[in-house]
C-alpha positions, 0 to 999 in steps of 0.5 A, a space after each residue: 132606333 130599335 128598342 134593344 139598341 136604345 137600352 144598350 147605348 143609354 149610358 153614353 147618351 144620357 150621362 156621357 159615359 165612355 172609357 179610359 185606357 188603363 195603359 196610356 190614360 186616353 179618354 175614349 168616347 164613344 166606348 170602343 173597348 180597344 184604345 185608338 191611341 195604343 191598341 190595348 184593351 180599354 174597357 174601364 168605364 169613365 164618366 166625362 164631366 160634360 164640359 167643353 168648348 165649341 171646336 167647330 160648328 155649322 147650321 143645318 138647314 136641310 135636316 135628315 129624315 126624322 129631324 126636318 121639324 128641327 131645322 134650322 139648328 146648329 150642329 157642333 163639334 165639341 172638344 170635351 175637357 178630357 180631350 175627345 171630340 163629340 158631335 152634338 146639337 147646340 141648344 138654348 142659344 137664344 140670340 147668342 152668336 156661336 163662336 169657336 172656343 165658346 164654353 159649353 156644357 152637356 144636357 140631356 134633351 129629347 132627340 126624336 120619337 121613333 114612329 113605329 115603336 113609339 119610343 121617345 129617344 133622349 140624348 145629349 146636346 150642349 148649351 152655352 155654359 151658364 155663369 156660376 
């Protein structure tokens, strides 16, 4: 990832910041400026809670370029409490089996290092929700 793009998307990657439609109240992630539900302008920033549940998941054994050293890893679709589905890696599983409906929370973790520029890219992953 080039450095300018990295800085442009840092809010959504580090803090799960999206948008909310002021017309129909749909929560949007990633930000799109136009609401996919009603087609109206939706540029109002919205901070997601970072909590959700596993909607679906798979184990990646043959990782794409740049992620080979991470394989095997669990990739999930997480349904956020506010509604949107987010695709992210699950982490901190230890020996816990992944289950549909398992409560999870967002955390910021290292994703990769960009070889040419040396930028270390951080972003969101999800882990099982810790008991309070």
